[in-house]
Backbone as CSV, one residue per row, in Angstrom:
resi,resn,N_x,N_y,N_z,CA_x,CA_y,CA_z,C_x,C_y,C_z
1,UNK,-6.143,4.055,-25.718,-6.560,3.999,-24.625,-7.017,5.324,-24.286
2,UNK,-6.267,6.199,-24.271,-6.467,7.700,-24.309,-7.868,7.895,-24.660
3,UNK,-8.469,7.848,-25.797,-9.860,7.862,-26.185,-10.549,7.895,-25.471
4,UNK,-10.703,6.104,-25.438,-11.239,5.780,-23.876,-10.968,6.126,-22.369
5,UNK,-9.991,6.645,-21.907,-9.933,7.991,-20.812,-10.871,8.751,-20.848
6,UNK,-10.776,9.649,-22.153,-11.024,10.705,-22.124,-13.487,10.669,-22.092
7,UNK,-13.128,9.846,-22.443,-14.887,9.541,-22.592,-15.669,8.595,-21.476
8,UNK,-14.732,7.905,-20.452,-15.256,7.233,-19.488,-14.950,7.649,-18.162
9,UNK,-15.579,8.449,-17.431,-15.118,9.261,-15.887,-14.885,7.542,-15.490
10,UNK,-15.710,6.714,-14.915,-14.953,5.563,-14.589,-13.206,4.962,-14.704
11,UNK,-12.698,5.135,-16.162,-11.777,4.993,-16.495,-10.521,6.470,-16.342
12,UNK,-11.039,7.312,-16.125,-10.954,8.101,-15.486,-10.302,8.473,-14.588
13,UNK,-11.623,7.982,-13.147,-10.999,7.701,-12.350,-9.804,6.806,-11.445
14,UNK,-9.649,5.807,-12.286,-9.089,4.704,-12.050,-7.875,5.082,-12.158
15,UNK,-7.765,6.054,-13.909,-6.146,6.053,-13.900,-5.422,7.241,-13.061
16,UNK,-6.234,8.270,-13.077,-6.012,9.235,-11.648,-5.371,8.189,-10.362
17,UNK,-5.976,8.204,-10.114,-5.962,6.797,-8.611,-4.837,6.169,-9.253
18,UNK,-4.251,5.941,-9.995,-3.495,4.808,-10.182,-2.352,5.426,-10.527
19,UNK,-2.486,6.949,-10.558,-0.988,7.264,-10.882,-0.722,8.435,-9.130
20,UNK,-1.972,8.462,-8.845,-0.789,8.937,-7.296,-0.601,8.130,-6.007
21,UNK,-1.577,6.286,-6.527,-1.140,5.727,-5.912,0.279,5.062,-6.554
22,UNK,0.483,4.921,-7.131,2.033,4.793,-7.779,3.230,5.457,-7.498
23,UNK,2.750,6.561,-6.971,3.664,7.870,-6.038,4.189,7.816,-4.515
24,UNK,2.776,7.758,-4.295,2.673,6.856,-2.396,2.827,5.799,-2.183
25,UNK,2.908,4.763,-2.522,2.681,3.642,-2.496,4.937,3.418,-2.572
26,UNK,4.917,3.189,-3.220,6.824,3.178,-3.331,7.520,3.885,-2.359
27,UNK,6.621,5.675,-2.360,7.531,6.049,-1.748,7.472,5.717,-0.251
28,UNK,6.704,5.539,0.416,6.529,5.182,1.734,7.272,3.339,1.669
29,UNK,7.577,2.672,0.652,7.612,1.580,0.861,9.240,1.814,0.991
30,UNK,9.821,2.431,0.250,11.460,2.623,0.426,11.641,2.855,2.295
31,UNK,11.168,3.335,2.634,11.614,3.191,3.811,10.938,1.974,4.766
32,UNK,9.955,1.651,4.864,9.277,-0.110,4.761,10.704,-0.609,4.653
33,UNK,11.240,-0.715,3.315,12.235,-1.585,3.382,13.423,-1.518,4.121
34,UNK,13.774,-0.413,3.913,15.294,0.295,4.871,14.890,-0.424,6.324
35,UNK,13.453,-0.208,6.426,13.295,-0.452,8.189,13.353,-1.679,8.462
36,UNK,13.253,-2.549,7.583,13.259,-3.662,7.683,11.584,-4.107,8.300
37,UNK,10.658,-3.451,7.468,9.208,-3.729,7.880,8.537,-3.790,6.786
38,UNK,8.916,-4.745,5.867,8.226,-5.567,4.924,6.711,-5.841,5.678
39,UNK,6.676,-6.531,6.168,5.820,-7.577,6.230,4.189,-6.579,6.948
40,UNK,4.796,-5.729,7.581,3.845,-4.222,8.319,2.656,-4.167,7.370
41,UNK,3.634,-3.594,6.000,2.318,-3.763,4.836,1.351,-5.075,4.658
42,UNK,1.669,-6.354,5.110,0.080,-7.681,4.730,-0.170,-7.066,5.797
43,UNK,0.291,-7.058,7.244,0.066,-7.159,8.277,-1.366,-5.946,8.362
44,UNK,-0.926,-4.764,8.241,-2.310,-3.480,7.738,-2.865,-4.167,6.577
45,UNK,-2.425,-4.660,5.486,-3.850,-4.925,3.762,-4.666,-6.434,5.111
46,UNK,-4.079,-7.129,5.428,-5.444,-7.663,6.134,-6.031,-7.214,7.039
47,UNK,-5.852,-6.360,8.204,-6.636,-5.318,9.135,-8.102,-4.730,7.880
48,UNK,-7.368,-3.679,7.056,-7.721,-3.778,5.697,-9.226,-4.152,5.602
49,UNK,-8.621,-4.980,5.340,-10.099,-6.434,5.135,-10.669,-6.703,5.890
50,UNK,-10.097,-7.178,7.406,-11.340,-6.954,7.972,-12.222,-6.211,8.323
51,UNK,-11.984,-4.706,7.777,-13.274,-3.407,7.911,-13.627,-3.095,6.920
52,UNK,-13.440,-4.072,5.497,-14.070,-3.666,4.404,-15.460,-4.880,4.758
53,UNK,-14.808,-6.102,4.964,-15.801,-7.265,5.698,-16.928,-6.135,6.428
54,UNK,-16.393,-5.744,7.161,-17.201,-5.443,8.576,-18.293,-4.252,7.880
55,UNK,-17.299,-3.924,7.296,-18.300,-2.528,6.122,-19.432,-3.603,5.324
56,UNK,-19.421,-4.333,5.017,-19.938,-4.846,3.608,-20.868,-5.128,4.760
57,UNK,-20.864,-6.742,5.769,-21.672,-6.684,6.554,-22.976,-6.107,7.101
58,UNK,-22.530,-5.130,8.218,-23.355,-4.004,7.842,-24.450,-3.663,7.444
59,UNK,-23.623,-3.717,5.574,-24.396,-2.515,4.929,-25.610,-3.810,4.759
60,UNK,-25.663,-5.596,4.543,-26.370,-6.190,4.184,-26.972,-5.798,5.119
61,UNK,-27.199,-6.153,6.658,-27.688,-6.158,7.958,-28.825,-5.710,8.151
62,UNK,-28.360,-4.178,8.026,-29.034,-2.749,8.022,-29.178,-1.791,7.013
63,UNK,-29.750,-1.953,6.281,-30.644,-1.274,5.058,-30.281,0.293,5.481
64,UNK,-30.274,0.933,6.624,-30.260,2.258,6.822,-28.723,2.744,6.606
65,UNK,-27.449,1.631,6.525,-25.664,1.758,6.388,-25.969,1.541,4.794
66,UNK,-26.984,1.124,3.965,-26.154,0.957,2.331,-25.558,1.874,2.166
67,UNK,-25.345,3.493,2.694,-24.802,4.323,1.482,-23.200,4.206,2.044
68,UNK,-23.167,3.655,3.162,-22.101,3.357,3.716,-20.675,3.146,2.831
69,UNK,-19.413,4.310,2.669,-18.344,3.433,1.638,-17.623,2.742,2.719
70,UNK,-17.646,1.145,2.221,-16.670,0.472,2.635,-14.843,1.171,2.941
71,UNK,-14.581,1.688,1.888,-13.522,2.715,2.440,-12.649,2.991,4.053
72,UNK,-13.739,3.595,3.662,-13.312,4.616,5.601,-13.452,3.806,6.489
73,UNK,-14.380,2.512,6.664,-14.553,1.516,7.252,-12.956,0.490,7.552
74,UNK,-12.884,0.295,6.022,-11.374,-0.095,6.085,-10.011,1.078,6.617
75,UNK,-10.241,2.358,6.379,-9.085,2.830,6.555,-9.219,2.909,7.701
76,UNK,-10.139,3.275,8.755,-10.680,3.335,10.340,-9.496,1.644,11.264
77,UNK,-10.120,0.526,10.669,-9.731,-0.587,11.061,-7.892,-0.511,10.706
78,UNK,-7.340,0.020,9.894,-6.300,-0.139,9.302,-5.549,1.216,9.863
79,UNK,-5.623,2.225,10.392,-5.277,3.212,11.033,-5.235,2.676,13.166
80,UNK,-6.449,1.666,13.477,-6.433,1.152,14.618,-5.422,-0.247,14.627
81,UNK,-4.996,-0.949,13.475,-3.941,-1.930,13.433,-2.757,-1.024,13.551
82,UNK,-2.762,-0.373,12.982,-1.280,0.334,12.869,-0.800,0.919,14.682
83,UNK,-1.876,1.561,14.747,-1.506,2.032,16.869,-1.539,0.784,17.202
84,UNK,-1.717,0.249,17.457,-1.962,-1.884,17.695,-0.646,-1.727,17.523
85,UNK,0.178,-2.168,16.599,1.324,-2.504,16.290,2.070,-1.347,17.161
86,UNK,2.072,-0.085,17.138,2.836,0.556,17.674,3.306,0.147,19.329
87,UNK,1.933,0.229,19.874,1.555,-0.654,21.074,2.530,-2.134,21.777
88,UNK,2.248,-2.617,20.598,3.140,-4.174,20.526,4.213,-3.907,20.985
89,UNK,4.537,-2.891,19.982,5.909,-3.217,19.910,6.839,-2.030,20.890
90,UNK,6.167,-1.896,21.703,6.378,-0.890,22.796,6.650,-2.266,23.979
91,UNK,5.492,-3.194,23.741,5.293,-4.254,25.335,6.397,-5.204,24.832
92,UNK,6.768,-5.515,23.449,7.243,-6.635,23.352,8.789,-5.499,22.778
93,UNK,9.306,-5.094,23.576,10.595,-4.094,23.559,11.457,-5.090,22.509
94,UNK,11.840,-6.547,23.389,12.998,-7.538,22.366,12.529,-8.001,21.378
95,UNK,11.147,-8.496,20.886,11.251,-9.119,20.329,9.845,-8.071,19.446
96,UNK,10.109,-7.011,18.854,9.305,-6.148,18.367,8.808,-6.630,17.207
97,UNK,9.430,-7.528,16.606,9.272,-8.042,14.831,7.835,-9.046,15.637
98,UNK,7.649,-9.182,16.720,6.299,-10.086,16.998,4.684,-9.601,16.691
99,UNK,4.924,-7.749,17.083,3.555,-7.393,16.413,3.487,-7.270,15.215
100,UNK,3.663,-7.483,14.016,2.938,-8.070,13.184,2.361,-9.042,13.125
101,UNK,3.208,-9.930,13.317,2.376,-11.629,12.602,1.133,-11.242,14.145
102,UNK,0.635,-10.654,14.910,-0.096,-10.649,15.759,-0.894,-10.035,15.208
103,UNK,-0.110,-9.072,15.101,-1.981,-7.854,14.202,-2.274,-8.622,13.036
104,UNK,-1.952,-9.232,12.370,-1.471,-10.188,10.571,-3.120,-11.223,10.936
105,UNK,-2.607,-11.863,12.584,-3.763,-12.991,12.746,-4.554,-12.834,12.800
106,UNK,-4.402,-11.358,13.941,-5.532,-10.672,13.818,-6.671,-10.481,12.651
107,UNK,-6.264,-9.566,12.257,-6.935,-9.220,10.636,-7.521,-9.951,10.139
108,UNK,-6.837,-11.396,10.038,-7.385,-12.660,9.414,-8.073,-13.048,9.486
109,UNK,-8.608,-13.808,11.539,-9.054,-13.825,11.759,-10.567,-12.605,11.500
110,UNK,-10.387,-11.704,12.092,-11.412,-11.005,12.069,-12.265,-10.686,10.239
111,UNK,-11.660,-10.612,9.386,-11.958,-10.602,8.039,-12.613,-12.734,8.094
112,UNK,-12.517,-13.183,8.642,-12.772,-14.611,8.291,-13.959,-14.427,8.636
113,UNK,-14.429,-14.368,10.346,-15.751,-14.166,10.866,-16.738,-13.313,9.807
114,UNK,-16.230,-12.192,9.436,-17.263,-10.907,9.121,-17.921,-11.247,7.669
115,UNK,-16.449,-11.902,7.232,-17.222,-12.571,5.704,-18.272,-14.143,5.581
116,UNK,-17.877,-14.742,7.165,-18.498,-15.974,7.082,-20.304,-15.390,7.843
117,UNK,-19.712,-14.245,9.019,-21.626,-13.955,8.765,-22.320,-13.356,7.912
118,UNK,-21.581,-12.427,6.441,-22.152,-11.922,6.028,-22.170,-13.157,4.493
119,UNK,-22.419,-14.030,5.021,-22.201,-15.276,3.798,-21.557,-15.718,2.621
120,UNK,-20.507,-15.284,3.075,-19.197,-15.259,2.436,-19.380,-14.190,1.038
121,UNK,-18.351,-14.721,0.220,-17.583,-13.418,-0.684,-18.946,-13.098,-1.591
122,UNK,-18.791,-11.843,-2.217,-19.768,-11.301,-3.149,-18.961,-10.234,-4.147
123,UNK,-19.415,-9.683,-4.720,-18.884,-9.411,-6.266,-18.003,-8.058,-5.408
124,UNK,-18.678,-7.684,-4.674,-17.583,-5.862,-4.021,-16.159,-6.641,-3.426
125,UNK,-17.132,-7.692,-3.081,-15.059,-8.220,-1.818,-14.627,-8.397,-2.928
126,UNK,-14.855,-9.248,-3.559,-13.734,-9.750,-4.146,-12.765,-8.356,-5.367
127,UNK,-13.835,-7.714,-5.919,-12.927,-6.111,-6.061,-12.049,-5.641,-4.880
128,UNK,-12.280,-5.371,-4.062,-11.442,-4.975,-2.608,-10.367,-5.873,-2.657
129,UNK,-10.517,-6.939,-2.962,-9.184,-8.248,-2.401,-8.396,-7.717,-3.567
130,UNK,-8.630,-7.699,-4.897,-7.654,-7.886,-6.182,-8.105,-6.865,-7.127
131,UNK,-8.494,-5.513,-6.911,-8.528,-4.045,-7.090,-9.871,-4.344,-8.349
132,UNK,-10.174,-3.181,-9.394,-11.027,-3.261,-9.811,-11.222,-1.969,-10.435
133,UNK,-11.102,-1.713,-12.194,-11.009,-0.168,-12.769,-12.237,0.626,-12.796
134,UNK,-13.515,-0.146,-12.525,-14.786,-0.003,-12.226,-14.498,0.697,-11.172
135,UNK,-14.385,0.295,-10.135,-14.806,0.274,-8.780,-14.576,1.993,-8.310
136,UNK,-13.504,2.192,-8.880,-13.268,3.851,-8.210,-13.806,4.901,-8.451
137,UNK,-14.611,5.798,-7.749,-16.026,6.433,-7.771,-15.041,7.800,-7.788
138,UNK,-15.309,8.857,-7.912,-14.943,10.690,-7.809,-14.498,10.534,-6.406
139,UNK,-15.213,10.544,-5.383,-15.313,10.450,-3.811,-14.466,9.714,-3.187
140,UNK,-13.555,8.213,-3.715,-12.992,7.627,-3.573,-11.655,8.576,-3.933
141,UNK,-11.365,8.812,-5.342,-10.626,9.489,-6.021,-10.205,10.765,-5.427
142,UNK,-11.098,11.518,-4.493,-10.874,12.619,-3.747,-10.288,12.267,-2.755
143,UNK,-10.890,11.113,-2.425,-10.402,10.990,-0.852,-8.347,10.401,-1.112
144,UNK,-8.555,9.516,-2.345,-7.330,9.441,-2.281,-6.016,10.692,-2.422
145,UNK,-6.367,11.785,-3.128,-5.626,12.515,-3.445,-5.776,13.685,-2.254
146,UNK,-7.035,13.372,-1.326,-5.889,14.110,0.243,-5.134,13.140,0.486
147,UNK,-5.305,12.049,0.836,-4.514,11.318,1.534,-2.925,11.282,1.006
148,UNK,-2.805,11.848,-0.164,-1.687,11.753,-0.819,-1.059,13.286,-0.086
149,UNK,-1.404,13.726,-0.559,-0.993,15.554,-0.204,-0.582,14.875,1.268
150,UNK,-1.250,14.705,2.304,-0.720,14.335,3.505,0.310,13.926,3.432
151,UNK,0.495,12.570,3.145,1.502,11.708,3.491,3.239,12.531,2.234
152,UNK,2.371,12.609,0.681,4.132,13.474,0.156,4.348,15.039,1.267
153,UNK,3.559,15.585,1.817,4.052,16.674,2.542,4.441,16.215,4.275
154,UNK,4.212,15.330,4.283,4.601,14.834,5.451,6.214,14.296,5.517
155,UNK,6.621,13.443,4.267,7.614,12.949,3.798,8.284,13.275,3.260
156,UNK,8.309,14.978,2.730,9.470,15.986,2.985,9.397,16.503,4.318
157,UNK,8.611,17.063,4.929,8.929,17.897,6.507,9.756,16.863,7.309
158,UNK,9.197,15.575,7.248,10.489,14.634,7.694,11.223,14.074,7.564
159,UNK,11.938,13.855,6.343,12.653,13.520,5.540,13.617,12.876,6.150
160,UNK,14.727,14.352,6.897,15.431,14.199,7.785,15.612,13.075,8.817
161,UNK,14.193,13.077,9.512,14.377,12.788,10.628,13.898,11.204,10.260
162,UNK,13.298,10.724,9.130,12.697,9.769,8.663,13.984,8.866,7.996
163,UNK,14.489,9.293,7.331,16.094,8.829,6.809,16.995,8.258,7.374
164,UNK,16.869,9.314,9.127,18.167,9.137,9.948,17.454,7.358,10.496
165,UNK,16.000,8.018,10.982,15.681,6.677,11.770,15.747,5.369,11.011
166,UNK,15.760,4.863,10.077,15.629,4.448,9.015,17.325,3.441,9.223
167,UNK,18.194,4.583,8.806,19.252,3.638,9.052,19.931,3.898,10.232
168,UNK,19.899,4.492,11.214,20.700,4.397,12.851,19.763,4.788,13.370
169,UNK,18.906,4.363,13.925,17.976,4.746,15.173,18.257,5.071,16.330
170,UNK,19.204,4.320,16.409,19.870,4.837,17.810,20.492,6.532,17.889
171,UNK,21.264,6.410,16.852,21.724,8.325,16.697,20.723,9.433,16.597
172,UNK,19.831,8.382,15.819,18.711,9.218,14.992,18.339,10.055,16.893
173,UNK,17.777,8.993,18.011,17.533,9.508,19.341,18.679,9.970,20.041
174,UNK,19.672,9.843,20.052,20.866,10.824,20.251,20.984,11.637,19.787
175,UNK,19.982,12.018,18.375,20.085,13.286,17.914,19.571,14.411,18.470
176,UNK,18.405,13.432,19.700,17.150,14.614,20.427,15.921,14.400,18.925
177,UNK,15.920,13.766,17.812,15.203,12.503,17.049,14.223,12.411,18.266
178,UNK,12.715,12.938,17.706,11.889,12.118,18.893,11.037,11.029,17.650
179,UNK,11.560,9.671,18.469,11.787,8.602,17.559,9.910,7.622,17.686
180,UNK,9.699,8.436,19.008,8.353,7.389,18.929,7.556,7.937,17.887
181,UNK,7.666,10.058,18.496,6.638,10.672,17.316,6.251,10.737,16.043
182,UNK,7.717,9.912,15.483,7.612,10.195,13.947,7.612,8.788,13.769
183,UNK,7.571,7.564,14.531,7.497,6.050,14.037,5.542,6.565,14.274
184,UNK,5.006,7.158,15.132,3.625,7.243,15.125,3.081,7.814,13.480
185,UNK,4.049,9.106,13.632,3.246,9.546,11.962,3.464,8.208,11.075
186,UNK,5.009,7.989,11.089,4.854,6.783,9.653,3.858,6.261,9.584
187,UNK,3.788,5.433,10.705,2.856,3.941,10.578,1.328,4.349,10.367
188,UNK,1.353,5.679,10.318,-0.317,5.774,10.142,-0.657,6.502,9.050
189,UNK,0.703,7.412,8.543,0.476,7.370,7.190,0.801,5.698,6.037
190,UNK,0.988,5.363,6.550,1.296,3.728,5.926,-0.367,2.585,5.878
191,UNK,-0.624,3.146,6.714,-2.181,2.471,7.197,-2.869,3.019,6.381
192,UNK,-2.677,4.624,6.100,-3.818,5.136,4.536,-3.346,4.915,3.395
193,UNK,-2.378,5.150,3.754,-2.146,4.685,1.880,-2.832,3.427,1.838
194,UNK,-2.729,2.439,2.604,-2.846,0.878,2.424,-4.390,0.936,1.768
195,UNK,-4.681,1.640,2.581,-6.290,2.125,2.396,-6.089,2.393,1.604
196,UNK,-5.855,2.969,1.025,-6.122,3.992,-0.113,-6.050,3.332,-1.683
197,UNK,-4.907,2.260,-1.476,-4.428,1.643,-2.301,-5.468,0.568,-3.145
198,UNK,-6.612,0.029,-2.230,-7.090,-1.255,-2.040,-8.172,-1.028,-3.361
199,UNK,-8.538,-0.423,-4.163,-9.103,0.216,-4.889,-8.818,-0.133,-6.271
200,UNK,-7.651,0.188,-6.026,-6.687,-0.630,-7.619,-5.836,-1.769,-7.066
201,UNK,-4.874,-2.028,-6.137,-4.080,-2.899,-6.339,-5.357,-4.502,-6.187
202,UNK,-6.077,-3.784,-4.765,-6.311,-4.490,-3.821,-6.205,-5.159,-2.653
203,UNK,-6.621,-5.735,-1.972,-6.086,-5.808,-0.219,-4.725,-6.421,-0.210
204,UNK,-5.234,-8.162,-1.044,-4.435,-8.681,-0.793,-2.399,-8.588,-1.393
205,UNK,-2.830,-7.869,-2.357,-2.014,-7.557,-3.113,-1.087,-5.995,-2.859
206,UNK,-2.061,-4.983,-1.822,-1.022,-3.408,-2.103,0.148,-3.871,-1.351
207,UNK,0.288,-4.255,-0.493,2.174,-4.468,0.012,2.713,-4.682,-1.174
208,UNK,2.582,-5.513,-2.475,3.358,-5.904,-3.239,3.780,-4.335,-4.122
209,UNK,3.090,-3.526,-4.414,3.515,-2.132,-5.041,4.072,-1.783,-4.117
210,UNK,4.236,-1.464,-2.521,4.947,-1.102,-1.821,6.157,-1.516,-1.276
211,UNK,6.359,-2.863,-2.310,7.726,-3.528,-1.611,8.476,-3.600,-3.106
212,UNK,8.219,-4.273,-3.897,8.488,-5.200,-5.133,9.137,-3.649,-6.147
213,UNK,8.654,-2.894,-6.596,8.863,-1.529,-6.926,10.609,-1.216,-6.567
214,UNK,10.823,-1.152,-4.735,11.892,-0.925,-4.431,12.824,-2.038,-4.316
215,UNK,12.129,-3.225,-4.675,13.323,-4.157,-4.656,14.019,-4.241,-5.550
216,UNK,13.454,-3.616,-6.593,14.211,-3.764,-8.162,14.414,-2.467,-8.467
217,UNK,14.513,-0.913,-7.711,15.641,-0.100,-7.323,16.582,-0.502,-7.324
218,UNK,16.148,-0.864,-5.698,18.290,-1.267,-5.234,19.053,-2.007,-5.825
219,UNK,18.479,-2.937,-6.791,19.350,-3.652,-7.669,19.937,-1.791,-8.657
220,UNK,19.626,-1.450,-9.337,19.952,-0.632,-9.374,20.359,0.955,-9.371
221,UNK,19.966,1.489,-8.595,20.196,3.316,-7.954,21.429,2.702,-6.728
222,UNK,21.805,3.909,-7.105,23.239,4.566,-7.049,22.871,5.607,-5.356
223,UNK,21.753,5.877,-4.433,21.907,6.669,-3.888,20.506,6.099,-3.408
224,UNK,20.392,6.526,-1.748,18.762,6.739,-1.230,17.993,7.914,-2.279
225,UNK,18.306,8.634,-2.083,17.446,9.616,-3.579,17.255,8.724,-4.267
226,UNK,18.451,8.387,-5.071,17.674,7.676,-6.577,17.008,6.628,-6.551
227,UNK,17.095,5.651,-5.153,16.388,4.654,-5.111,14.648,4.850,-4.622
228,UNK,14.321,5.750,-4.170,13.047,6.766,-3.996,12.467,7.066,-5.706
229,UNK,13.098,8.169,-6.385,13.026,7.978,-8.036,12.806,6.676,-8.656
230,UNK,13.706,6.208,-8.648,12.994,4.829,-9.447,12.304,3.782,-9.090
231,UNK,11.889,4.099,-7.655,10.964,2.953,-6.820,9.521,3.663,-7.845
232,UNK,9.166,5.189,-8.004,8.036,5.547,-7.707,8.379,5.415,-9.520
233,UNK,9.058,5.335,-10.353,9.032,5.174,-12.278,8.767,3.506,-11.840
234,UNK,9.127,2.580,-11.755,8.474,1.579,-11.383,6.892,1.027,-10.944
235,UNK,6.883,1.858,-9.857,5.426,1.917,-9.717,4.563,2.224,-10.345
236,UNK,5.155,3.880,-11.339,4.216,4.302,-12.059,4.045,2.949,-13.516
237,UNK,5.098,2.824,-13.890,4.860,2.325,-15.060,3.757,0.609,-14.676
238,UNK,4.202,0.091,-13.473,3.518,-0.987,-13.248,2.042,-0.753,-12.962
239,UNK,1.508,0.168,-12.115,0.083,0.640,-12.176,-0.536,1.072,-13.370
240,UNK,0.487,2.021,-14.446,-0.543,2.268,-15.475,-0.483,0.973,-16.580
241,UNK,0.304,0.662,-16.981,0.882,-0.868,-17.381,-0.387,-2.015,-16.972
242,UNK,-0.411,-1.989,-15.446,-1.359,-2.955,-15.485,-2.841,-2.112,-15.386
243,UNK,-3.401,-1.439,-15.206,-5.096,-1.086,-15.640,-4.750,-0.939,-17.075
244,UNK,-3.847,-0.288,-17.870,-4.460,-0.916,-19.455,-4.509,-1.817,-20.020
245,UNK,-3.845,-2.818,-19.355,-3.785,-4.725,-19.726,-4.980,-4.870,-19.183
246,UNK,-4.971,-5.105,-18.099,-6.642,-5.720,-17.412,-8.006,-4.935,-17.913
247,UNK,-8.102,-3.709,-18.316,-8.746,-3.145,-18.921,-9.346,-3.951,-20.284
248,UNK,-8.425,-3.804,-21.196,-8.237,-4.295,-22.821,-8.356,-6.019,-22.614
249,UNK,-7.954,-6.862,-21.350,-7.958,-8.194,-21.308,-8.977,-8.561,-19.953
250,UNK,-10.083,-7.745,-19.740,-10.733,-7.511,-18.404,-9.986,-8.887,-17.426
251,UNK,-8.858,-7.983,-17.226,-8.144,-8.744,-15.732,-8.414,-8.100,-14.414
252,UNK,-7.638,-8.855,-13.141,-8.007,-8.079,-12.029,-7.115,-7.021,-12.387
253,UNK,-7.309,-6.318,-12.193,-5.627,-4.831,-11.932,-4.509,-5.038,-10.884
254,UNK,-4.820,-5.763,-9.587,-4.089,-6.013,-8.534,-2.852,-7.241,-9.533
255,UNK,-3.595,-8.123,-9.380,-2.815,-9.073,-10.397,-2.187,-8.712,-11.474
256,UNK,-2.462,-8.059,-12.423,-1.628,-8.054,-13.249,-0.241,-6.303,-13.210
257,UNK,-1.070,-5.757,-12.507,0.382,-5.075,-12.021,1.460,-5.469,-11.128
258,UNK,0.726,-6.226,-10.410,1.750,-6.929,-9.395,2.517,-8.207,-10.380
259,UNK,2.363,-8.809,-11.632,3.042,-9.341,-12.580,4.172,-8.414,-13.032
260,UNK,3.494,-7.486,-13.414,4.325,-6.594,-14.501,6.039,-5.712,-13.488
261,UNK,5.205,-5.962,-11.780,6.383,-4.900,-10.934,7.678,-6.494,-10.921
262,UNK,7.031,-7.822,-11.244,8.041,-8.426,-10.766,8.846,-8.744,-12.159
263,UNK,7.930,-8.259,-12.775,8.749,-8.321,-14.660,9.704,-7.492,-14.269
264,UNK,9.823,-6.093,-14.344,10.939,-5.676,-14.224,11.737,-6.072,-13.028
265,UNK,11.432,-6.687,-11.859,12.625,-6.955,-10.796,13.503,-8.019,-11.526
266,UNK,13.040,-8.702,-12.469,13.630,-9.640,-12.949,14.539,-8.541,-14.140
267,UNK,13.961,-8.207,-14.853,15.041,-7.646,-15.896,16.347,-6.656,-15.156
268,UNK,15.791,-5.728,-14.067,16.910,-5.164,-12.853,17.951,-6.115,-12.596
269,UNK,17.278,-7.740,-11.764,18.828,-8.394,-11.999,19.285,-8.437,-13.267
270,UNK,18.865,-9.126,-13.864,19.217,-8.971,-14.972,19.653,-8.260,-15.601
271,UNK,19.773,-7.115,-15.740,21.344,-5.838,-15.771,21.975,-5.719,-14.887
272,UNK,21.982,-5.728,-13.951,22.796,-6.109,-12.522,23.446,-6.681,-12.853
273,UNK,23.124,-8.417,-13.003,23.965,-9.426,-13.374,25.660,-8.773,-14.598
274,UNK,24.373,-8.772,-15.993,25.611,-8.608,-16.886,25.971,-7.191,-16.462
275,UNK,26.074,-6.256,-16.113,26.799,-5.108,-15.855,27.833,-5.645,-15.209
276,UNK,27.761,-6.304,-13.949,28.828,-7.331,-13.156,29.654,-8.276,-13.872
277,UNK,28.887,-8.482,-14.904,30.354,-9.487,-15.839,30.693,-8.405,-16.068
278,UNK,29.893,-7.166,-17.292,31.532,-6.895,-17.932,32.006,-5.490,-16.987
279,UNK,32.031,-5.673,-15.661,32.982,-5.000,-14.875,33.907,-6.068,-14.441
280,UNK,33.957,-7.177,-14.495,34.533,-8.058,-13.961,35.197,-8.482,-14.985
């Protein structure tokens, strides 16, 4: 496998992008899970699908836009969707969870319309839905790298604020933390990571990479920071293992990655159960 990676540029792009995504997706996923916003990744992934479908439709209808990278329009739709979620959360102050299904439904609806206008599915759209080892270009890799630097830097700078808001929002507000601004920055980061991850994991499965490694780490971790570290570790194992298996068996990498994360989750649950039985 190492010789193949060294030989082919598309494998280098895929594995380097996978390593980066294996870090940033579970990293933000920890804060998403703790804040009980797991479905927000699903909502934004479907909005991203609408952006991808819109981009492919424009390419098909207007030849002058044939060089348009769908990743950028997907990213724009995802960021716009995240802003709408925050706006709806302020409108429905006592029913903030409504914002997520509203945006999810809108994303599915728009995606279905754009796909039908483009005369159905094609190979490009399928690779965006379920990921592809060969689809990651060098430009995509650089985009993912820049997003990762942006996300990691902000998480480090806002770690205290994100931590307090995740566990006790009222106390955080009373402490003088600008909750609205931090929420705004956080949800934009989530939108960018979802858009960046779609090449490897696929739009329909990216939320799994943000939540399943976290679910596994929660079972065995003994603190918040250890939860973050284990989530990233499980994410990396899933991505690298999934890419390797999908390359040799000609499978969709997104599905393979998700199956590995589920296996890791099952193993951690068994380990926790066995350790509980021994302590009893």
